Z-matrix of the N, CA and C atoms (Angstrom, degrees):
N
C 1 1.403
C 2 1.560 1 105.53
N 3 1.280 2 117.22 1 148.98
C 4 1.436 3 124.14 2 179.99
C 5 1.557 4 112.20 3 -112.94
N 6 1.315 5 117.55 4 126.14
C 7 1.454 6 117.22 5 175.89
C 8 1.633 7 104.50 6 -129.61
N 9 1.200 8 114.40 7 160.77
C 10 1.448 9 125.75 8 167.72
C 11 1.500 10 119.52 9 -92.57
N 12 1.340 11 115.36 10 99.11
C 13 1.499 12 121.21 11 -174.41
C 14 1.420 13 109.59 12 -107.06
N 15 1.345 14 112.25 13 116.32
C 16 1.500 15 122.90 14 178.96
C 17 1.448 16 112.57 15 46.72
N 18 1.473 17 112.35 16 44.04
C 19 1.451 18 116.89 17 166.85
C 20 1.524 19 105.95 18 94.29
N 21 1.294 20 128.12 19 -3.03
C 22 1.409 21 123.14 20 -175.61
C 23 1.685 22 104.72 21 -125.65
N 24 1.263 23 112.40 22 136.32
C 25 1.462 24 120.41 23 177.60
C 26 1.584 25 106.09 24 -72.15
N 27 1.311 26 119.00 25 125.99
C 28 1.430 27 123.24 26 174.15
C 29 1.491 28 112.87 27 -131.61
N 30 1.308 29 116.15 28 161.04
C 31 1.550 30 123.95 29 173.18
C 32 1.458 31 105.62 30 -102.35
N 33 1.335 32 115.96 31 130.10
C 34 1.446 33 116.93 32 172.21
C 35 1.454 34 110.15 33 -118.29
N 36 1.263 35 116.76 34 156.95
C 37 1.513 36 119.09 35 -176.02
C 38 1.453 37 112.47 36 -75.81
N 39 1.332 38 114.77 37 157.44
C 40 1.310 39 120.94 38 -175.37
C 41 1.588 40 114.58 39 -64.56
N 42 1.397 41 114.85 40 -12.50
C 43 1.486 42 120.07 41 176.35
C 44 1.512 43 109.91 42 -80.83
N 45 1.353 44 118.52 43 -15.73
C 46 1.503 45 121.25 44 178.51
C 47 1.502 46 107.68 45 -93.28
N 48 1.412 47 107.93 46 94.83
C 49 1.405 48 117.67 47 -171.35
C 50 1.581 49 111.40 48 -108.16
N 51 1.311 50 116.04 49 -23.78
C 52 1.523 51 124.64 50 -178.45
C 53 1.483 52 113.44 51 -126.42
N 54 1.301 53 112.18 52 165.12
C 55 1.518 54 120.60 53 175.58
C 56 1.521 55 104.08 54 -53.63
N 57 1.243 56 118.46 55 -52.31
C 58 1.565 57 122.60 56 -174.61
C 59 1.592 58 108.01 57 -56.92
N 60 1.214 59 114.54 58 -37.68
C 61 1.514 60 115.29 59 177.59
C 62 1.614 61 112.20 60 -66.24
N 63 1.338 62 110.82 61 -39.12
C 64 1.542 63 117.06 62 -178.12
C 65 1.497 64 109.07 63 -68.70
N 66 1.308 65 115.82 64 -34.98
C 67 1.551 66 120.10 65 178.01
C 68 1.446 67 107.06 66 -70.20
N 69 1.303 68 125.56 67 -43.76
C 70 1.360 69 124.91 68 178.66
C 71 1.573 70 116.63 69 -61.13
N 72 1.316 71 107.49 70 -38.66
C 73 1.549 72 116.97 71 179.73
C 74 1.578 73 105.40 72 -63.36
N 75 1.281 74 121.65 73 -41.45
C 76 1.450 75 125.33 74 -177.30
C 77 1.606 76 113.03 75 -93.55
N 78 1.337 77 114.98 76 12.42
C 79 1.476 78 122.77 77 176.38
C 80 1.546 79 109.11 78 54.61
N 81 1.284 80 120.17 79 43.00
C 82 1.413 81 126.65 80 -179.87
C 83 1.587 82 113.03 81 -112.71
N 84 1.375 83 114.06 82 3.17
C 85 1.395 84 121.01 83 -176.94
C 86 1.572 85 121.27 84 -57.42
N 87 1.381 86 110.56 85 -28.72
C 88 1.408 87 121.46 86 -179.49
C 89 1.537 88 116.04 87 -103.80
N 90 1.312 89 114.49 88 13.71
C 91 1.520 90 123.66 89 -173.31
C 92 1.539 91 106.20 90 -110.72
N 93 1.189 92 111.35 91 159.16
C 94 1.473 93 119.45 92 172.37
C 95 1.613 94 106.49 93 -83.50
N 96 1.382 95 108.94 94 115.61
C 97 1.414 96 115.78 95 -177.68
C 98 1.373 97 115.06 96 -130.55
N 99 1.246 98 118.33 97 142.87
C 100 1.610 99 118.70 98 170.62
C 101 1.447 100 108.01 99 -108.25
N 102 1.376 101 115.87 100 125.09
C 103 1.424 102 121.20 101 -172.02
C 104 1.620 103 106.97 102 -113.23
N 105 1.375 104 111.61 103 131.10
C 106 1.418 105 117.48 104 169.41
C 107 1.344 106 112.76 105 -123.05
N 108 1.342 107 122.12 106 133.88
C 109 1.418 108 126.26 107 177.11
C 110 1.571 109 109.97 108 -127.32
N 111 1.337 110 114.90 109 119.17
C 112 1.427 111 124.99 110 -173.33
C 113 1.633 112 109.05 111 53.37
N 114 1.194 113 117.17 112 47.28
C 115 1.558 114 125.98 113 177.08
C 116 1.490 115 106.34 114 64.56
N 117 1.278 116 121.64 115 28.28
C 118 1.622 117 119.80 116 171.47
C 119 1.471 118 103.72 117 -128.33
N 120 1.438 119 109.81 118 128.97
C 121 1.521 120 117.77 119 178.86
C 122 1.469 121 107.23 120 -71.76
N 123 1.338 122 113.59 121 138.06
C 124 1.502 123 117.81 122 178.24
C 125 1.486 124 106.39 123 -109.68
N 126 1.241 125 122.72 124 126.87
C 127 1.480 126 130.87 125 176.92
C 128 1.505 127 112.28 126 -70.90
N 129 1.297 128 122.42 127 146.12
C 130 1.383 129 124.67 128 -177.17
C 131 1.522 130 114.36 129 -54.12
N 132 1.321 131 117.02 130 -30.96
C 133 1.413 132 122.84 131 -168.98
C 134 1.722 133 101.59 132 -72.82
N 135 1.254 134 117.83 133 -18.98
C 136 1.443 135 121.87 134 -175.87
C 137 1.472 136 111.41 135 -102.94
N 138 1.294 137 127.64 136 -1.67
C 139 1.394 138 130.30 137 -179.15
C 140 1.581 139 113.40 138 -54.99
N 141 1.262 140 114.00 139 -46.13
C 142 1.631 141 114.48 140 178.23
C 143 1.494 142 112.94 141 -78.39
N 144 1.319 143 117.99 142 -10.15
C 145 1.404 144 123.23 143 179.69
C 146 1.563 145 118.40 144 -102.01
N 147 1.356 146 111.24 145 -13.46
C 148 1.456 147 118.85 146 177.16
C 149 1.489 148 113.62 147 -94.37
N 150 1.415 149 113.25 148 107.95
C 151 1.408 150 120.86 149 -177.09
C 152 1.573 151 113.57 150 -81.50
N 153 1.153 152 114.36 151 142.98
C 154 1.588 153 116.21 152 172.34
C 155 1.474 154 113.32 153 -91.41
N 156 1.373 155 111.42 154 150.03
C 157 1.412 156 118.15 155 -176.67
C 158 1.452 157 105.75 156 -127.13
N 159 1.320 158 121.53 157 155.37
C 160 1.384 159 129.53 158 173.44
C 161 1.532 160 109.73 159 -51.39
N 162 1.274 161 114.09 160 126.11
C 163 1.610 162 116.21 161 175.95
C 164 1.434 163 108.82 162 92.73
N 165 1.320 164 125.01 163 -3.58
C 166 1.369 165 120.37 164 178.07
C 167 1.630 166 113.87 165 -70.33
N 168 1.360 167 107.25 166 150.21
C 169 1.468 168 117.06 167 -177.53
C 170 1.511 169 109.69 168 -103.41
N 171 1.301 170 118.54 169 109.57
C 172 1.513 171 121.43 170 179.97
C 173 1.426 172 111.97 171 -112.54
N 174 1.285 173 116.67 172 135.65
C 175 1.406 174 125.79 173 168.88
C 176 1.646 175 111.50 174 -119.35
N 177 1.296 176 110.61 175 128.21
C 178 1.464 177 118.04 176 178.16
C 179 1.527 178 110.06 177 -117.43
N 180 1.372 179 116.80 178 118.43
C 181 1.431 180 116.30 179 -176.77
C 182 1.489 181 102.08 180 -124.67
N 183 1.387 182 109.34 181 122.12
C 184 1.418 183 121.62 182 174.91
C 185 1.456 184 115.39 183 -121.27
N 186 1.267 185 117.17 184 157.22
C 187 1.543 186 122.19 185 -164.36
C 188 1.602 187 102.89 186 -99.94
N 189 1.317 188 106.82 187 143.88
C 190 1.638 189 111.89 188 176.37
C 191 1.498 190 103.04 189 -131.40
N 192 1.247 191 117.14 190 120.21
C 193 1.498 192 124.13 191 175.24
C 194 1.620 193 112.64 192 -76.38
N 195 1.257 194 106.60 193 150.93
C 196 1.525 195 109.49 194 179.59
C 197 1.590 196 105.84 195 -169.20
N 198 1.322 197 113.85 196 177.08
C 199 1.432 198 118.49 197 177.26
C 200 1.410 199 116.25 198 -139.20
């Protein structure tokens, strides 16, 4: 399946079905992340319930601290 992730087209495995799966794949499951799918913000409680489809546009925004 192909999705657009942060502006780049990528192929994801058939095992990556939900937002939670995608976060796990990119090792972001324990970080504070804002997720947007097709211009709609997805709340954390919905990550495991929100299924990805071919052609979806996903934005993952995570925070990096610094000084």
